C-alpha positions as CSV (number, residue, x, y, z in Angstrom):
1,M,-11.0,104.7,-49.9
2,G,-13.2,107.6,-49.1
3,F,-12.8,110.0,-46.2
4,F,-13.8,107.6,-43.5
5,A,-12.0,107.8,-40.1
6,A,-8.8,105.8,-40.2
7,D,-9.9,103.1,-37.8
8,S,-13.4,102.6,-39.2
9,G,-12.3,99.9,-41.6
10,T,-15.0,101.1,-44.1
11,E,-14.6,101.1,-47.9
12,N,-17.1,102.8,-50.1
13,I,-16.5,101.2,-53.5
14,E,-15.3,97.7,-54.1
15,G,-13.8,96.7,-57.5
16,S,-15.8,94.1,-59.4
17,I,-13.0,91.4,-59.1
18,T,-12.8,92.0,-55.3
19,M,-16.5,91.6,-55.0
20,K,-16.5,88.4,-57.0
21,K,-13.8,87.0,-54.7
22,R,-15.8,87.9,-51.7
23,I,-18.8,86.1,-53.1
24,Y,-16.7,83.1,-53.8
25,L,-15.2,83.1,-50.3
26,A,-18.7,83.6,-48.8
27,M,-19.8,80.5,-50.7
28,L,-16.8,78.6,-49.4
29,V,-17.6,79.6,-45.8
30,A,-21.2,78.5,-46.3
31,C,-20.1,75.2,-47.8
32,F,-17.6,74.5,-45.0
33,A,-19.9,75.7,-42.1
34,L,-21.3,72.3,-41.5
35,T,-18.1,70.5,-42.2
36,A,-15.5,72.5,-40.2
37,T,-13.1,69.7,-39.6
38,A,-13.1,68.2,-43.1
39,C,-9.3,68.1,-43.3
40,S,-8.9,66.1,-40.1
41,D,-9.4,62.8,-41.9
42,R,-7.5,63.4,-45.2
43,G,-5.8,60.1,-44.7
44,A,-9.0,58.1,-45.1
45,V,-9.5,56.0,-48.3
46,V,-12.2,56.7,-50.9
47,T,-13.9,53.4,-51.9
48,D,-16.6,52.5,-54.3
49,D,-18.1,49.7,-52.2
50,T,-21.5,51.2,-51.8
51,K,-23.7,48.1,-52.3
52,A,-26.0,47.0,-49.5
53,E,-24.3,45.4,-46.6
54,K,-25.5,43.7,-43.5
55,Q,-26.5,46.0,-40.7
56,A,-23.9,46.3,-37.9
57,E,-24.7,44.6,-34.6
58,G,-26.7,46.7,-32.2
59,K,-29.9,48.6,-32.3
60,K,-31.4,48.9,-35.8
61,A,-32.9,52.0,-37.3
62,E,-36.7,52.4,-37.6
63,A,-38.1,51.7,-41.0
64,G,-37.5,54.7,-43.2
65,S,-36.7,55.0,-46.8
66,T,-34.7,58.3,-46.6
67,R,-31.0,58.0,-45.8
68,L,-28.2,60.5,-46.0
69,V,-25.5,58.1,-47.3
70,S,-25.4,55.5,-50.0
71,V,-24.1,52.7,-47.6
72,D,-26.0,50.6,-45.1
73,N,-23.2,49.6,-42.8
74,V,-21.9,53.0,-41.6
75,D,-19.5,51.4,-39.1
76,K,-17.3,50.2,-41.9
77,Y,-16.6,53.8,-42.9
78,I,-16.3,55.8,-39.7
79,T,-15.6,55.5,-36.0
80,I,-18.0,57.8,-34.3
81,G,-16.8,59.6,-31.2
82,E,-18.7,59.4,-27.9
83,Y,-22.0,61.2,-28.2
84,K,-23.7,60.2,-25.0
85,G,-22.9,61.6,-21.6
86,L,-21.1,64.7,-22.8
87,I,-20.6,67.4,-20.2
88,L,-21.7,70.7,-21.6
89,D,-22.5,74.3,-20.4
90,N,-25.5,76.2,-21.6
91,T,-24.3,79.8,-21.0
92,V,-26.8,82.6,-21.4
93,D,-25.7,86.2,-21.6
94,A,-27.2,88.3,-18.8
95,I,-29.3,91.3,-20.1
96,T,-28.3,94.5,-18.4
97,D,-30.0,97.9,-18.2
98,D,-27.3,99.1,-20.7
99,D,-28.3,96.4,-23.2
100,V,-32.0,97.4,-22.9
101,Q,-31.1,101.1,-23.4
102,S,-28.9,100.4,-26.3
103,Q,-31.7,98.4,-28.1
104,I,-34.1,101.2,-27.4
105,D,-31.7,103.8,-28.8
106,Q,-31.3,101.8,-31.9
107,E,-35.1,101.5,-32.4
108,L,-35.5,105.2,-31.8
109,Q,-32.8,105.8,-34.5
110,D,-34.5,103.4,-36.9
111,K,-37.7,105.4,-36.5
112,A,-36.0,108.8,-36.7
113,E,-38.2,111.4,-38.5
114,P,-37.2,114.1,-41.0
115,V,-36.6,117.6,-39.7
116,S,-36.3,120.9,-41.5
117,E,-33.7,122.3,-39.2
118,G,-30.0,122.1,-39.6
119,A,-28.3,118.9,-38.7
120,K,-26.8,118.5,-35.3
121,E,-25.0,115.8,-33.3
122,G,-26.9,112.6,-33.1
123,D,-28.9,113.2,-36.3
124,L,-29.0,110.6,-39.1
125,V,-27.9,112.4,-42.2
126,T,-28.1,111.2,-45.8
127,V,-25.7,112.9,-48.2
128,N,-24.4,112.8,-51.8
129,Y,-20.7,113.7,-52.1
130,T,-18.0,113.9,-54.7
131,G,-14.3,114.2,-53.6
132,T,-11.5,115.6,-55.7
133,I,-7.8,116.0,-55.2
134,D,-6.1,118.7,-57.3
135,G,-9.4,118.9,-59.2
136,Q,-9.5,115.1,-60.1
137,T,-11.9,112.6,-58.7
138,F,-10.5,109.4,-57.1
139,D,-11.6,105.9,-56.4
140,G,-13.9,105.7,-53.3
141,G,-14.4,109.5,-53.3
142,T,-17.9,109.5,-54.6
143,A,-21.2,108.2,-53.1
144,N,-24.9,108.8,-53.3
145,N,-27.5,108.5,-50.5
146,Y,-24.9,107.7,-47.9
147,D,-26.1,107.6,-44.3
148,F,-24.1,108.4,-41.2
149,V,-24.8,109.7,-37.7
150,I,-23.1,112.9,-36.7
151,G,-20.9,112.3,-33.7
152,D,-20.5,108.5,-34.0
153,G,-16.9,108.7,-35.3
154,Q,-17.5,107.0,-38.6
155,M,-16.5,110.0,-40.6
156,F,-13.6,112.4,-40.1
157,T,-14.3,115.2,-37.6
158,E,-13.8,117.8,-40.3
159,F,-16.5,116.2,-42.4
160,E,-19.0,115.9,-39.5
161,D,-18.3,119.5,-38.5
162,G,-18.9,120.6,-42.1
163,V,-22.2,118.9,-42.3
164,T,-23.4,120.1,-38.9
165,G,-25.9,122.9,-39.5
166,M,-26.7,121.9,-43.1
167,K,-30.3,121.4,-44.0
168,K,-31.9,119.2,-46.6
169,G,-31.0,120.5,-50.1
170,D,-27.9,122.5,-48.9
171,T,-24.7,122.0,-50.8
172,K,-21.2,123.1,-49.7
173,E,-17.5,122.1,-50.1
174,I,-15.7,120.5,-47.2
175,Q,-11.9,120.2,-47.1
176,I,-10.3,117.1,-45.6
177,D,-6.6,116.8,-44.8
178,F,-5.7,113.2,-44.8
179,P,-3.1,112.3,-42.2
180,S,0.3,111.1,-43.4
181,D,-0.3,107.7,-41.8
182,Y,-3.7,107.2,-43.4
183,G,-4.4,103.6,-44.3
184,D,-4.8,104.3,-48.0
185,S,-1.4,105.3,-49.3
186,T,-2.9,107.0,-52.3
187,L,-4.6,109.5,-50.1
188,A,-2.1,109.8,-47.2
189,G,-0.9,113.3,-46.7
190,K,-3.1,114.8,-49.3
191,T,-5.9,117.3,-49.2
192,A,-9.3,116.5,-50.7
193,V,-12.2,118.7,-51.3
194,Y,-15.7,117.2,-51.1
195,K,-18.8,118.7,-52.6
196,V,-21.5,117.6,-50.3
197,T,-25.3,117.8,-50.8
198,V,-27.6,116.9,-47.9
199,Q,-30.5,114.7,-49.0
200,N,-32.2,114.2,-45.7
201,V,-31.8,115.0,-42.0
202,R,-33.6,112.7,-39.6
203,R,-33.7,113.1,-35.8
204,T,-34.6,110.6,-33.1
205,A,-37.6,111.4,-31.0
206,E,-37.7,111.6,-27.2
207,L,-38.8,108.4,-25.5
208,T,-42.3,109.2,-24.2
209,D,-45.5,107.3,-23.6
210,E,-46.9,109.0,-26.7
211,W,-44.0,107.8,-28.9
212,V,-44.3,104.3,-27.4
213,A,-48.0,104.1,-28.1
214,K,-47.5,105.3,-31.7
215,N,-44.5,103.1,-32.7
216,T,-44.8,99.9,-30.6
217,D,-47.3,97.4,-29.3
218,Y,-47.0,99.0,-25.8
219,T,-48.6,102.0,-24.2
220,T,-46.1,103.2,-21.7
221,V,-42.3,103.6,-21.5
222,D,-42.1,101.2,-18.6
223,E,-44.1,98.5,-20.5
224,Y,-41.9,99.1,-23.5
225,K,-38.7,98.7,-21.6
226,E,-39.9,95.4,-20.0
227,G,-40.9,94.2,-23.4
228,V,-37.5,95.0,-24.8
229,R,-35.8,93.2,-21.9
230,S,-38.0,90.1,-22.4
231,K,-37.2,90.0,-26.1
232,L,-33.5,90.4,-25.5
233,E,-33.6,87.6,-22.8
234,A,-35.5,85.3,-25.2
235,D,-32.9,86.1,-27.9
236,A,-30.1,85.4,-25.5
237,K,-31.6,82.0,-24.6
238,Q,-32.0,81.1,-28.2
239,S,-28.5,82.2,-29.0
240,A,-27.2,80.1,-26.1
241,Q,-29.1,77.1,-27.4
242,E,-27.5,77.4,-30.8
243,V,-24.1,77.6,-29.2
244,L,-24.9,74.6,-27.1
245,K,-25.9,72.6,-30.3
246,N,-22.8,73.7,-32.1
247,T,-20.6,72.7,-29.2
248,A,-22.3,69.3,-28.9
249,W,-22.0,68.6,-32.6
250,S,-18.4,69.9,-32.9
251,T,-17.3,67.7,-30.0
252,V,-18.7,64.6,-31.7
253,L,-17.4,65.7,-35.1
254,E,-13.9,66.3,-33.9
255,N,-13.7,63.0,-32.0
256,S,-14.9,60.9,-35.0
257,E,-12.5,59.4,-37.5
258,V,-13.3,58.4,-41.1
259,K,-11.9,55.0,-42.2
260,E,-13.1,55.1,-45.8
261,Y,-15.0,57.6,-47.9
262,P,-17.8,55.9,-50.0
263,Q,-17.0,57.0,-53.6
264,E,-20.6,57.5,-54.6
265,D,-21.1,60.0,-51.8
266,I,-17.9,61.8,-52.6
267,D,-18.7,62.1,-56.3
268,G,-22.2,63.5,-55.4
269,A,-20.8,66.1,-53.1
270,V,-18.1,67.2,-55.5
271,S,-20.7,67.6,-58.2
272,E,-22.9,69.6,-55.9
273,F,-20.1,72.0,-55.1
274,K,-19.2,72.5,-58.7
275,K,-22.8,73.2,-59.7
276,S,-23.0,75.8,-57.0
277,M,-19.9,77.5,-58.4
278,E,-21.2,77.2,-61.9
279,L,-24.3,79.1,-60.8
280,Y,-22.2,82.0,-59.4
281,A,-20.2,82.0,-62.6
282,K,-23.3,82.2,-64.7
283,Q,-24.6,85.1,-62.6
284,A,-21.3,86.9,-63.4
285,D,-21.6,86.0,-67.1
286,M,-18.6,83.8,-66.9
287,T,-17.7,80.2,-67.5
288,L,-16.7,78.1,-64.5
289,E,-13.1,78.2,-65.7
290,E,-13.2,82.0,-66.1
291,F,-14.7,82.3,-62.7
292,I,-12.0,80.2,-61.0
293,S,-9.3,82.3,-62.8
294,S,-11.0,85.5,-61.5
295,Q,-10.5,84.3,-58.0
296,G,-6.8,84.1,-58.4
297,I,-6.6,80.3,-57.8
298,S,-5.5,77.4,-60.1
299,Q,-7.7,74.6,-61.3
300,D,-5.8,72.3,-59.0
301,D,-6.6,74.5,-56.0
302,F,-10.2,74.5,-57.0
303,D,-10.3,70.7,-57.3
304,E,-8.7,70.5,-53.8
305,Q,-11.4,72.7,-52.4
306,C,-14.1,70.6,-54.0
307,Q,-12.5,67.5,-52.4
308,Q,-12.3,69.1,-49.0
309,Y,-15.9,70.2,-49.1
310,A,-17.0,66.7,-50.3
311,E,-15.1,64.9,-47.5
312,G,-16.4,67.2,-44.9
313,K,-20.0,66.8,-46.0
314,V,-19.7,63.0,-46.3
315,K,-18.1,62.8,-42.9
316,Q,-21.0,64.7,-41.4
317,N,-23.6,62.6,-43.1
318,L,-21.9,59.4,-42.0
319,I,-21.9,60.5,-38.4
320,V,-25.6,61.6,-38.5
321,Q,-26.7,58.5,-40.2
322,G,-24.6,56.3,-37.9
323,I,-26.1,57.8,-34.8
324,M,-29.6,57.6,-36.2
325,D,-29.1,53.9,-37.1
326,A,-27.7,53.1,-33.7
327,E,-30.4,54.9,-31.8
328,G,-33.5,53.9,-33.8
329,L,-34.0,57.4,-35.3
330,S,-35.3,58.2,-38.7
331,L,-35.8,61.1,-41.0
332,D,-39.4,59.9,-41.4
333,D,-40.3,59.7,-37.7
334,K,-42.5,62.1,-35.9
335,E,-39.7,64.2,-34.3
336,S,-37.9,64.6,-37.7
337,L,-41.1,65.7,-39.4
338,Q,-41.7,68.3,-36.7
339,L,-38.1,69.6,-37.2
340,Q,-38.9,69.7,-40.9
341,E,-41.9,72.0,-40.3
342,K,-39.7,74.2,-38.0
343,L,-37.0,74.4,-40.7
344,V,-39.6,75.6,-43.2
345,K,-40.6,78.5,-40.8
346,Q,-37.0,79.4,-39.9
347,M,-36.0,79.6,-43.6
348,G,-39.0,81.8,-44.4
349,A,-40.5,79.4,-46.9
350,G,-44.2,79.2,-47.4
351,N,-44.2,75.4,-47.3
352,L,-42.0,72.3,-47.7
353,A,-42.3,72.3,-51.5
354,E,-41.0,75.8,-51.7
355,L,-38.1,75.0,-49.3
356,V,-37.1,72.0,-51.4
357,G,-37.5,73.9,-54.6
358,T,-35.2,76.6,-53.4
359,Y,-32.5,74.5,-51.6
360,G,-33.0,71.0,-52.8
361,Q,-34.2,67.8,-51.1
362,D,-30.7,66.8,-50.0
363,Y,-30.2,70.1,-48.1
364,V,-33.5,69.7,-46.3
365,D,-32.8,66.0,-45.4
366,E,-29.3,66.8,-44.2
367,S,-30.4,69.8,-42.2
368,V,-33.2,67.8,-40.5
369,G,-30.9,64.9,-39.8
370,L,-28.3,67.2,-38.2
371,L,-30.9,68.9,-36.1
372,R,-32.4,65.6,-35.0
373,V,-29.0,64.2,-33.9
374,E,-28.0,67.5,-32.2
375,D,-31.2,67.3,-30.1
376,F,-30.5,63.7,-29.3
377,I,-26.9,64.4,-28.2
378,I,-28.0,67.3,-25.9
379,S,-30.9,65.3,-24.4
380,N,-28.3,62.6,-23.5
381,A,-25.7,65.0,-22.1
382,S,-25.1,66.5,-18.7
383,V,-25.9,70.2,-19.3
384,S,-25.2,72.9,-16.7
385,D,-27.2,76.2,-17.1
386,K,-25.1,79.3,-16.4
387,I,-25.3,83.0,-16.8
388,S,-22.6,85.2,-18.3
389,N,-22.0,88.8,-17.7
390,G,-19.0,89.9,-19.8
391,D,-16.1,87.8,-18.8
392,T,-17.8,86.5,-15.6
393,T,-19.9,83.4,-15.5
394,A,-22.1,82.2,-12.6
395,E,-25.0,80.0,-11.9
396,D,-27.6,82.8,-11.9
397,A,-27.8,86.4,-13.2
398,E,-27.5,88.1,-9.8
399,A,-24.3,86.2,-9.0
400,A,-22.9,87.0,-12.4
401,V,-23.5,90.7,-11.9
402,Q,-22.0,90.6,-8.4
403,N,-19.0,88.7,-9.6
404,S,-18.5,91.1,-12.5
405,G,-18.6,94.0,-10.1
406,Q,-16.1,92.3,-7.8
407,D,-13.8,91.7,-10.7
408,A,-14.0,95.3,-11.7
409,E,-13.2,96.3,-8.1
410,D,-10.3,93.8,-7.9
411,E,-8.9,95.2,-11.2
412,S,-9.1,98.7,-9.9
413,A,-7.4,97.7,-6.7
414,D,-4.6,96.0,-8.6
415,Q,-4.1,99.1,-10.7
416,D,-4.1,101.3,-7.6
417,M,-1.5,98.9,-6.0
418,S,0.6,99.1,-9.1
419,E,0.5,102.8,-9.1
420,T,1.4,102.9,-5.4
421,D,4.4,100.5,-5.9
422,E,5.6,102.7,-8.8
423,S,5.4,105.8,-6.7
424,I,7.3,104.2,-3.8
425,D,9.9,102.9,-6.3
426,Q,10.4,106.4,-7.5
427,D,10.6,107.9,-4.0
428,A,13.1,105.2,-3.0
429,S,15.2,105.9,-6.0
430,E,15.3,109.6,-5.2
431,T,16.2,108.8,-1.6
432,D,19.1,106.5,-2.8
433,E,20.5,109.3,-5.0
434,S,20.3,111.8,-2.2
435,D,21.5,109.7,0.8
436,G,24.2,107.7,-1.0
437,E,25.7,104.8,0.9
438,D,23.9,105.5,4.2
439,V,20.6,104.2,2.8
440,Q,22.1,100.7,2.2
441,D,21.6,99.7,5.8
442,E,17.9,100.7,5.7
443,P,15.3,98.1,5.0
444,D,14.0,97.9,1.4
445,V,10.8,100.0,1.3
446,D,9.1,97.8,-1.3
447,E,9.7,94.7,0.7
448,N,8.2,96.2,3.8
449,L,5.2,97.4,1.9
450,E,4.6,94.0,0.4
451,S,4.9,92.3,3.7
452,E,2.6,94.8,5.3
453,L,0.0,94.3,2.6
454,G,0.4,90.6,2.4
455,T,1.6,90.6,-1.2
456,E,4.7,89.2,-2.8
C-alpha cells in the first residue's frame, strides 16, 4: 500500500502473480457473462447424438446455412422457457441539473490547463514520490507521474496539505503518520517520509462562452448545458435499453431447462475456453499448466470451469437457435445482417472481416443471434416505460422528481418524529424519577402523543 486515504481502496503496485490472477478472473467473467446460469442445468446429460434429425413440429426456420448448434432438433435437448408476452419495465434514469453539472465539471477537469502558480485545492497535480520508513523504501511507496486532485480525499490530508503551494519542478519531503488501524498492517502505526516532486499542476478553467466556443461544438454556456443534458439523456435511454435486453434474456434463460448437452458442441466450447487460456499463458511466457498453477487452482478445478463455461455457452446457443427455428428467424436474414453491421460499428472494427479476424466467426454469429432473439423477445413483450430518480420510479420525469422530493420530506418528517418521541421519552423518564408513585395514575405521555398524531 502507499499513503492513500484508508477508505479509498486504492493500491499503487500489484504483484505480478496478483495481476495474472486478475487477468484470469477477468477472462472468466467475460466467458461467463453470456452464460450466467450455466450451473443451473448441471444434471443434464451430455450426448453425442448430433446427426441430422427431423425438424420438430411447428413453424420451420427460413432457409439459412448458418446455425449456432450442431443439432437440427433443438427441442430434444432443451425446454425453452416462455419468451412471448413477458411483462417488462423499461426504466430510464432521470437526468437532473446535478448530473449535468457533474458532467461539465468532469469535462472541465479533463481539459485543465497547466499553470505556473503553486497548486491549490481543486488542481490536478502530477507527482513523482518515493516513501521510506526508517530510511528504507517499501512496497507501494513509490510512483511516477501519479495524478490526483487536491481536496478530493483520495490522499491523506497531510500529503495534500504538503503538496499545496508547490509548483512544477518543486521537491520536498512530506511526513505521513499512518493510523494504528490503517488497512495495511505493515504500515499501521508507522511514520513514513515521502520525497515528492511535482511534475505538473493543471487547473480547470471557468465555464464561460469563450471556453465553450474553444473546447466544444457549442458557442454559449446555455447551448453547451443543453447539449450535455441531451447527451446524458440519450445515454440513459441506451443504458435502459441494454438493461431491458439483459432482463428479457435472463428471464428466458433462467426458465429454460437443458435435457441433454450435444457432445460435439460441448467439446467445441471446452476447446475454445482452453485456447483462450493458452493465449493468456503464452502472453505471460508460461505453459497452460504453469498458468493454471499460478492462479492457485488445481487441474481438476480448471477442468470444472471449462465444463461450466461450455455448458453455459451451449445452453445459450440452444435457446437462441430454438427460438429462431420456431419463429422463422435466421442468421442470414435481413434483420440479422443489419445487426451484424451494427456490431461491427459497436466493436470499433473497420469491417466484418476485421471483426471476424479479431474475435472469430463463432463469436460474431453467436452475438448476432443473441441480439436478434433479444429484439424478438422485447418486440413480443408488454413493456412499460418508466422514469427513475434515485430510489423513486414513476411514469414520467416530473412525477419521479416530485415523488423523490416527497420521499425526502417523509423521511425528514419521520426523523423529526423519532427525535420528538425520544425527547418526550427522556422528559417522561425524568418526571418519573422526580414524582415517584404519583405519576403512575397519569396517562402515558407517549400514548397520548401517538393518539394525537394518529400514529401507533
